C-alpha positions as a Markdown table, in Angstrom:
| # | Residue | x | y | z |
|---|---|---|---|---|
| 1 | Met | 17.2 | 7.2 | -1.5 |
| 2 | Asn | 19.5 | 5.1 | 0.9 |
| 3 | Gly | 22.5 | 3.5 | -0.5 |
| 4 | Phe | 21.4 | 0.0 | 1.2 |
| 5 | Leu | 18.0 | 0.1 | -1.1 |
| 6 | Gln | 18.5 | -1.4 | -4.4 |
| 7 | Leu | 15.9 | -2.8 | -6.9 |
| 8 | Lys | 15.2 | -6.1 | -6.9 |
| 9 | Gly | 13.6 | -7.6 | -10.1 |
| 10 | Thr | 14.2 | -7.4 | -13.4 |
| 11 | Thr | 12.8 | -5.0 | -16.4 |
| 12 | Ala | 11.3 | -8.1 | -17.9 |
| 13 | Phe | 9.5 | -8.9 | -14.8 |
| 14 | Phe | 8.5 | -5.3 | -14.2 |
| 15 | Ile | 6.9 | -5.4 | -17.7 |
| 16 | Gln | 5.4 | -8.8 | -17.5 |
| 17 | Ala | 3.7 | -7.4 | -14.5 |
| 18 | Ile | 2.2 | -4.0 | -16.3 |
| 19 | Ile | 1.3 | -6.6 | -18.4 |
| 20 | Ser | -0.3 | -8.8 | -15.9 |
| 21 | Phe | -2.6 | -5.8 | -14.4 |
| 22 | Ala | -3.8 | -4.6 | -17.6 |
| 23 | Val | -5.0 | -8.0 | -19.0 |
| 24 | Ala | -6.5 | -8.9 | -15.1 |
| 25 | Val | -8.8 | -5.1 | -15.5 |
| 26 | Thr | -9.1 | -5.6 | -19.5 |
| 27 | Ala | -10.5 | -9.0 | -18.9 |
| 28 | Met | -12.7 | -7.6 | -15.7 |
| 29 | Thr | -13.8 | -4.8 | -17.4 |
| 30 | Leu | -15.4 | -7.0 | -20.5 |
| 31 | Gly | -16.6 | -9.2 | -18.4 |
| 32 | Ile | -19.0 | -6.4 | -16.4 |
| 33 | Val | -19.4 | -5.1 | -19.7 |
| 34 | Tyr | -21.0 | -8.1 | -21.3 |
| 35 | Met | -22.8 | -9.9 | -18.4 |
| 36 | Pro | -26.4 | -10.7 | -19.1 |
| 37 | Ala | -27.5 | -8.6 | -15.9 |
| 38 | Pro | -29.3 | -5.3 | -15.5 |
| 39 | Val | -27.4 | -1.9 | -15.9 |
| 40 | Trp | -27.4 | -1.1 | -11.8 |
| 41 | Ile | -25.9 | -4.6 | -11.0 |
| 42 | Arg | -23.2 | -4.0 | -13.7 |
| 43 | Ala | -22.1 | -0.4 | -12.5 |
| 44 | Phe | -22.4 | -2.2 | -8.8 |
| 45 | Leu | -19.4 | -4.5 | -10.0 |
| 46 | Ala | -17.9 | -2.0 | -11.8 |
| 47 | Leu | -17.4 | 0.4 | -8.5 |
| 48 | Gly | -16.2 | -2.3 | -6.7 |
| 49 | Gly | -13.6 | -3.3 | -9.1 |
| 50 | Leu | -12.5 | 0.6 | -8.7 |
| 51 | Tyr | -12.3 | 0.3 | -5.1 |
| 52 | Leu | -10.2 | -3.1 | -5.2 |
| 53 | Ile | -7.8 | -1.7 | -7.9 |
| 54 | Thr | -7.4 | 1.2 | -5.7 |
| 55 | Ser | -7.0 | -0.1 | -2.5 |
| 56 | Thr | -4.5 | -2.3 | -3.4 |
| 57 | Phe | -2.7 | 0.3 | -5.0 |
| 58 | Thr | -2.8 | 1.7 | -1.6 |
| 59 | Leu | -1.9 | -1.0 | 0.2 |
| 60 | Ala | 1.4 | -2.0 | -2.1 |
| 61 | Lys | 2.2 | 2.0 | -1.0 |
| 62 | Val | 1.9 | 1.3 | 2.4 |
| 63 | Ile | 3.6 | -2.1 | 2.5 |
| 64 | Arg | 6.7 | -0.3 | 0.1 |
| 65 | Asp | 6.8 | 2.6 | 2.5 |
| 66 | Arg | 7.5 | 0.5 | 5.8 |
| 67 | Gln | 9.6 | -1.5 | 3.9 |
| 68 | Glu | 11.8 | 1.0 | 2.8 |
| 69 | Ala | 11.8 | 2.6 | 6.8 |
| 70 | Gly | 13.0 | -0.8 | 7.8 |
| 71 | Ala | 15.3 | -0.7 | 5.3 |
| 72 | Met | 16.7 | 2.8 | 6.8 |
| 73 | Gly | 17.0 | 1.4 | 10.1 |
| 74 | Gly | 14.0 | 3.5 | 11.6 |
| 75 | Arg | 10.9 | 5.5 | 11.4 |
| 76 | Pro | 10.1 | 8.3 | 8.5 |
| 77 | Glu | 11.2 | 11.7 | 9.1 |
| 78 | Gly | 8.5 | 13.3 | 11.1 |
| 79 | Val | 6.8 | 10.0 | 12.3 |
| 80 | Pro | 7.1 | 9.8 | 16.4 |
| 81 | Pro | 7.8 | 6.5 | 17.6 |
| 82 | Val | 4.4 | 4.3 | 19.1 |
| 83 | Leu | 4.6 | 3.9 | 22.6 |
| 84 | Pro | 2.2 | 1.4 | 24.6 |
| 85 | Pro | -0.3 | 3.3 | 26.6 |
| 86 | Asn | 1.6 | 2.9 | 30.2 |
| 87 | Ala | 5.1 | 4.3 | 28.8 |
| 88 | Pro | 6.5 | 6.5 | 30.9 |
| 89 | Tyr | 6.5 | 10.5 | 29.8 |
| 90 | Val | 10.5 | 11.7 | 29.7 |
| 91 | Asp | 10.8 | 15.4 | 29.6 |
| 92 | Pro | 14.0 | 16.9 | 27.9 |
| 93 | Ser | 15.5 | 16.9 | 31.5 |
| 94 | Gly | 15.4 | 13.4 | 31.9 |
| 95 | Ala | 13.1 | 13.0 | 34.5 |
| 96 | Ala | 10.7 | 10.3 | 34.1 |
| 97 | Ser | 7.2 | 10.1 | 35.5 |
| 98 | Trp | 4.3 | 7.6 | 35.5 |
| 99 | Ser | 1.1 | 9.2 | 34.5 |
Protein backbone atom coordinates (compact mmCIF):
# COMPACT_ATOMS: atom_id res chain seq x y z
CA MET A 1 0.00 0.00 0.00
CA ASN A 2 0.96 3.60 -0.35
CA GLY A 3 2.27 5.66 2.54
CA PHE A 4 -0.41 8.28 1.85
CA LEU A 5 -3.22 5.84 2.49
CA GLN A 6 -4.28 5.54 6.08
CA LEU A 7 -7.17 3.80 7.73
CA LYS A 8 -9.97 6.19 8.59
CA GLY A 9 -12.33 5.20 11.33
CA THR A 10 -11.98 3.43 14.61
CA THR A 11 -12.34 -0.21 15.52
CA ALA A 12 -15.63 0.64 17.22
CA PHE A 13 -16.97 2.12 13.96
CA PHE A 14 -15.89 -1.00 12.07
CA ILE A 15 -17.65 -3.26 14.58
CA GLN A 16 -20.75 -1.04 14.51
CA ALA A 17 -20.88 -1.31 10.70
CA ILE A 18 -20.64 -5.11 10.87
CA ILE A 19 -23.35 -5.34 13.52
CA SER A 20 -25.59 -2.95 11.59
CA PHE A 21 -25.19 -5.02 8.42
CA ALA A 22 -25.94 -8.25 10.30
CA VAL A 23 -29.06 -6.77 11.92
CA ALA A 24 -30.33 -5.44 8.59
CA VAL A 25 -29.82 -8.75 6.76
CA THR A 26 -31.37 -10.71 9.65
CA ALA A 27 -34.40 -8.41 9.80
CA MET A 28 -34.90 -8.63 6.04
CA THR A 29 -34.57 -12.42 6.10
CA LEU A 30 -37.01 -12.83 8.99
CA GLY A 31 -39.46 -10.43 7.33
CA ILE A 32 -39.39 -12.46 4.12
CA VAL A 33 -39.63 -15.83 5.90
CA TYR A 34 -42.63 -14.84 8.04
CA MET A 35 -44.42 -12.80 5.37
CA PRO A 36 -47.98 -14.01 4.78
CA ALA A 37 -47.46 -14.55 1.05
CA PRO A 38 -47.04 -17.50 -1.31
CA VAL A 39 -43.63 -19.15 -1.49
CA TRP A 40 -42.88 -17.84 -4.97
CA ILE A 41 -43.34 -14.23 -3.82
CA ARG A 42 -41.06 -14.75 -0.81
CA ALA A 43 -38.47 -16.44 -3.04
CA PHE A 44 -38.61 -13.51 -5.46
CA LEU A 45 -38.06 -11.04 -2.62
CA ALA A 46 -35.20 -13.16 -1.25
CA LEU A 47 -33.46 -13.13 -4.63
CA GLY A 48 -33.97 -9.38 -4.84
CA GLY A 49 -32.42 -9.01 -1.39
CA LEU A 50 -29.41 -11.12 -2.33
CA TYR A 51 -28.93 -9.09 -5.51
CA LEU A 52 -29.11 -5.88 -3.49
CA ILE A 53 -26.48 -7.15 -1.04
CA THR A 54 -24.05 -8.31 -3.72
CA SER A 55 -24.43 -5.12 -5.77
CA THR A 56 -23.84 -3.05 -2.63
CA PHE A 57 -20.57 -4.88 -1.95
CA THR A 58 -19.53 -4.39 -5.57
CA LEU A 59 -20.33 -0.68 -5.47
CA ALA A 60 -18.39 -0.24 -2.23
CA LYS A 61 -15.38 -2.01 -3.75
CA VAL A 62 -15.46 0.11 -6.91
CA ILE A 63 -15.69 3.33 -4.89
CA ARG A 64 -12.83 2.20 -2.64
CA ASP A 65 -10.65 1.29 -5.64
CA ARG A 66 -11.27 4.66 -7.30
CA GLN A 67 -10.44 6.52 -4.10
CA GLU A 68 -7.24 4.53 -3.66
CA ALA A 69 -6.25 5.22 -7.27
CA GLY A 70 -6.88 8.92 -6.74
CA ALA A 71 -4.87 8.93 -3.51
CA MET A 72 -1.92 7.34 -5.31
CA GLY A 73 -1.98 10.15 -7.82
CA GLY A 74 -2.93 8.21 -10.89
CA ARG A 75 -4.65 5.25 -12.43
CA PRO A 76 -4.26 1.67 -11.24
CA GLU A 77 -1.44 -0.25 -12.87
CA GLY A 78 -2.31 -1.70 -16.27
CA VAL A 79 -5.35 0.53 -16.84
CA PRO A 80 -4.91 2.70 -19.95
CA PRO A 81 -5.91 6.37 -19.73
CA VAL A 82 -9.36 7.25 -20.98
CA LEU A 83 -9.10 9.61 -23.94
CA PRO A 84 -11.91 11.50 -25.63
CA PRO A 85 -12.95 10.11 -29.03
CA ASN A 86 -11.37 13.03 -30.90
CA ALA A 87 -8.00 12.89 -29.11
CA PRO A 88 -4.96 12.67 -31.38
CA TYR A 89 -2.97 9.47 -31.55
CA VAL A 90 0.62 10.04 -30.53
CA ASP A 91 3.05 7.38 -31.66
CA PRO A 92 6.29 6.69 -29.76
CA SER A 93 8.30 8.84 -32.19
CA GLY A 94 6.36 11.91 -31.06
CA ALA A 95 4.48 12.63 -34.29
CA ALA A 96 0.77 13.31 -33.84
CA SER A 97 -1.92 12.43 -36.32
CA TRP A 98 -5.60 13.33 -36.25
CA SER A 99 -7.37 10.22 -37.38
